[in-house]
N, C-alpha and C positions, 0 to 999 in steps of 0.2 A: 149243248145245254143238257143238264140232268133232268129227267122226267120222273115224277113221283106220283103214285096213286095211293092215297091213304093219309089221314090227318096226322097220325103219330109221327110218321117219317117226315111229313111236311113241317111239323113244328120243329123238329131237330134240324132240318135243313135251313129253315129260316133263322134259327138261333145262331147257326154257324155263320151265316151271311152277316148278321148283326154284329158279330164279334170279329169281323175280318181284319180290323186294324189293331187288335190287341196282341199282347204276347211279347216275346223277347225282342223283336224288332223295335217295338215302341219303347221298351226299357232302355235300349241302346240309344235311341234317338233322344230320349229325355235327358240323358247325361250330356249329350252333345249340345242340346239346347241350353241347358243351365250354364255350361261353360261359355257359350256365345253371349248369353244375356249378361253374365258377370263381366265379360270383357267390354261389351258395349257400355255398360253402366260406368265402368272405370275409365275407359279410354276414348269414348265418344267417337268422333269422326274417324280417327285412326283405325278403330276396330271395324267400322263400316267399310273402309277402303280395303282392309286386309281380307275380310271375309267375302266381299264381293269379288275380289280378284281370285280368291281361292275357289269359290263355288261357281261363279258365273263367268269367269275367264276374262274379265276386264276391270280396269281401275276406274271407278266412277268419279272422275275429276273433270268438271264439277259434279257434285251430287245432285244439284237441282236443275230441272229443265225449265228454261225461261218461258214466260208467257208468249213471247214471240214465236217460239217453236210450236207451242200449242196452237196458236193462231194459224201458223203455216200448215200444220197437220190437218186442220179443218179445211183450209182452202184447197189442199191437195186431195181431199176425199171426193170420190166421184159423186156427181149430183144425185143419182138414184140412192146411193148409200146415205148421203146427207139427209135426203127426204125420209128414209127409213128411220134413221136415228132421231130426227125431229119428231116423227110420229110416236116412236117409243117414248121419248122424253115427255111429250105432251100427255100421253095416256098414263104413264107412271105418276107424273105430277098430279094430274086430275084425281086419280084414285087416292093418292096419299094425302091430298088436301082434306079429304073426309075423315082422316084418322086423327086429326089434331084433337087432343083431349081437352075437355072444357074444365075450367076452374069450378070449384064447388063451394057453396056457402049456404049453411043451414042455420036457422034460428031455433035454438032450443026452447023448451017449454018454460024455463025460468029466466029467459033473457040472454043466455049464453049464445055465442056465435062460434060455429065450428066450420072449418073449411079445409080445402086442399087446393094448393096453387101449383100449376105446372109451369116450369121454365126450362129452356134448352140448356144443354151444356155449352160451354164457350168454344171448345175446340174438339173436333172429331178427326180421327185418322181412319182412312179406308185402305184396305189391302186389296190389290187387284192382281190375281195370279198371272204368271207368264208361262214359259215352258212349252208344253205340247200344243197350246192353242192361245189365242188372244180373246179377251172378254170385254169388249166395249159395253155390252149389256150390263155387266156387273158394275161398271163405273156408274151407270145411271141408277141402277137399283140401290146402290149404297149412298151416292151423293144426293139424290133427290129427296129422300125422306129426311136427311140431315138438314137440308136447306128449308124444307117445309116446316121442320121443327123450329127453325130460327137460329141454327148454329152459326156463329159469326165467322169461324174459320174452319175449312175442311182441307186437310192435308192428305194427299194420295201418295202411296208408295207402290212400286211395281218393279219387278226385276227386268233388267235389260237383257238382250240377247248377247251373243259372243261379240257383236260389234258395239255393244254398249247402248244400243238404241231400244226404246220401248216401241211396240207396235204402233204404227201411225194412226190406225183407227181408234185404238185405246186413247191416244193423246187427243184425237179429234173429239171423242166422247167427253173427255175431261174439259176441253174447251167449251163444248156445248153446255155442259153442266155447270159452268162457271167456276171450276176449280182452278186456282192460280198458284197453288203450291204443290208441285209434283217432284218426287225424288226417285231416281232410278236405282233403287235398292229393293231387295226382296228377302225372303227367308226369315229365319228367327232373328237375324240382326236388325231387320227393318222394324220388327215388332218391338225389339228392345229400344230402338231409337225413338219410336213413337211414345213408348211408355215412360222412358227415363229422360229423354231429351239428349241432344248432343250440342256441340258448338254451332251446328248449322240448323238442326231440326228442333223445333219447340216441342215440349211434351204435350200430349193431348189428354182429354178426359175420357174418351170412349174410343175403342178400336173395333171396327167391323170389317167383314169381308172374309171369304173362304180362302183356303190355302192347303198346302200339303201337310204331312204329319208334323214337320218341323215348325211350320207356322202355327198349326193348331196347338201344339204343346207349348209353344212360346206364349200364345194368348192365354192358355190355362195358367201358366206360371205367373204372368204379370197381372192376372185378375185380382183385384183388391187394391193394387196401385192405380189401375184404371178400370173402367167398365169395359165389357166386351159384349158382342151380340150373342154368340154361341160358339160351341166347339164343333165346327162342321167337319164331318167325315166325308168319305167318297160318296158320290151321288148315287141315287137309286130310284127306280120306278117299279111300281107294282100295278099290273094291269089285270082287271077282272073282265073276262069275256064270256059271253054266252053264244047261242047258235046264230045270233044276228051279226056278230062281229066279222069283219073282213080280214082274211088271213094276211093279205098284203099290208094292210094298215097296222095290224098287230106287230108284224115283223119289223116294219119301219120304225115304229115307236120303241120297240126293244133296242134296236140298233142306235136310235137317237140317244139313248142313255149309255149304251156300251161304248160309244165312240169317245166319250169324255175321258176315260181313264181305265187302265187295266183292272183297277179295283172297283169300278162302277158295277152296280148290281142291277140286272134286268130280270124281273120275275113275272111270270104269267100264271094266274089262277083261272082255270076254265072248267066249265061244266061239260065240255064237249071233247070226247076222246079223239074225234077226227081232227079237231083244231090242234090238239096237243101233238098229234102225229105229223101234221102238215107244217108246223112252224119251223122245225129244224131245216127242212128242205127249202122253205122260202127264205130263211136267213142265209143259207148257203148261196142261193140265187142272188140275193141283194148284195152280198159281200163281193161278188165278182167285180173286179176293177174299183172297189171301194177305196178311196184315198187313205182311210184310216183302218184298213182291214185287220192289220196285226193287233192294234189296240182292241178292236171289237172282238176278235177271236180269243184273245187272252181273257178279256172280261167275261165273255159268255162261257168259256171253258171252265173258269174257276168259280164264277159267281152268278152265272145264269141258272135259272130254275123254272121248270114247268110243273105245275101241280094240277092233277085232274081231281076235281071236287064233286061230291055227290049233288050239291045244289048251291045256290047263291048264298044261302045262310052260312054254309061252311066257308065259302070264299071270304065273306066279310069278317067272320071270326078269325081266320088266319091273317087277314089284313090288319085288323085291330091289334092282334098280338105282335105283328111285325112293326106296326106304326111307321109306314113308309113316308119318305120325303115327298114323293109324288104318287098319287093314286089316280089311275085312269079307269073310268067306268064305261066300257064298251059293251053295253048290254041293252036289251030292248027297252027297258024302263029304268034308266039310270037314277032318276030321282027317288026310286024306291030304296036305294042303298045309301043315298047321301046322308040322311039323318042317322042311319045305322052305323055309319063310319064315325067312330069316336076318336081315332088316333090317326091323323094324317097331316102332313105339312100343307099340302094343297091337293084339292080334288078337282079333276078334269072330267067334266060331265058330258058324255055323249061322243058320238063319232066325229063331230066337227070341232072337237076341242083337244087336239093332241098337246102333249106337254110342251112342245116347242113354242106354242102360242104364249104360254105363261113364262117361258124362259126369256122372251124378248119384249113383248109389248102389250100383253093383256091389261096390265095395270098393277095387280097385286105383286108383292115382292117375290123375286125368285130365290132369295137367300132364305133357306128353309131348314128345319131341323132334320138331322140324319141319324142313322144308327139307332133307331128306336126312341130318340129323344122327343119325337112328336107326341109321346105319351104325356109330356109335361111342359112343352114349350111350343112356340109358333114362329111365324115368319118375322123377319126383321121389319121394323116399321118406324113410324114417327116417334113413338114412345121410347124406342131404343136410344134416341138422342135427347131425351128429356128426363127430368127428375121432378118428383113432386114433394112439396113441403106442406106439412100440416099447419093449419092456422087455428089457434084456440084463444078465445077471449071470454072470460067469465065476468059477469056483473056481480055486485055484492049479493044480490038476491039469489043468483045461481050458486054462488059460493056457499051461502048459508044453507041452501037445500041439500048440498052434497058433502059438506065438510065432515060431518060425523062419520059418514061411510068411508071417506078417504082415510080418516084417522084409524078406523077399525082395520082397514086393509093394511095400512102401514105397520100397525102394531103386530098383526098376524105374521108379517114378514120380518119382524125384528128390526125395523128401520126407524130408529128413534127420531132422528132429525126430520125425516119425512113427515112424521106425525106432528112434530113441533112446529114445522113451517105452516101447518094448518092451524094449530092451536093458538099460536101467536096472533094470527089475523082474526081469530074469533074474539079475542079480548080487546081489539082496538075500538 
């Protein structure tokens, strides 16, 4: 990991990390994605078969995984893991139940009624990554808020392995979450299928879930045809640590992020030079016999960063500039920085709240803004799967009190018939 002492250099280093997925590679991927989406739109299932065989090494025939296989996956899941999944499901559902937005109805001073009504979308699609790891937790984090919102149909897509099979625990989580439409396809082609529909897959209204650069660019391209949750990039954690932080805990939390992906970013901001010096040694110790050591080493070498800060004020200034997906506060008085943190996807407060708690079962969603987008966006939630409609009802009294103002505004914009639609009613 690179170690920096000084704010100016730290700002530059954090900017570099924020932009780690941009550049020529993204431009090349974008061209590939557009071609894939075009073919899926034109050729439907045939394109899904072709691209799955090309990229994933198997022909997905049939595309859909039957509910019986989902049931079987659950039954084959070890009892302790079933219990853990059930606990996570219950906690995530309990938390998201509190997010349901309330309808709004206001009586105006002249008798008018103004309101906003919330309703769920009819059909949601969720993308569950495959590849380097399996993510049953992501199944729950995407399916549960959709169901709490009242979505009638949730369709899940996830890439199969070389044998054409999706991870058994992922399927078990889908069964637990009540998903009965699961397709073993991934990549940009699966996003195209959800957005445009094919002979087998119905088009959806909203697509959520993280993925690689091809999935992200595909979601970006189909946005407008469908809604999306966010354009998620590689995962990241930023830890602020003072003299009370434990070296072993800091290193473990940094590695918990690094093991996701070679592009994952693990960042430590600390007021203690001795902690900064000790962390590389502790990381090396914990990486011995680590099952994902190569991924961790690549991540830390390219995107790991340690910054020695003058004080906690400097730490939080850097954090707010970076706007991390995950912010851990391993300091003596963590609540002193919670309100000062203005840009973060999720804040993990104190030594007993490692980020892994939030990844699996704390309750709040683990699908969070990355790459600085926490400056203007937040976690996936129930509202992601809902839309609101404005309700407006004027009485004649309310109309009479506002009509002249409406006509003046319409005339100022040169919109004759807008004004006329008011004037005609004034003469009735």
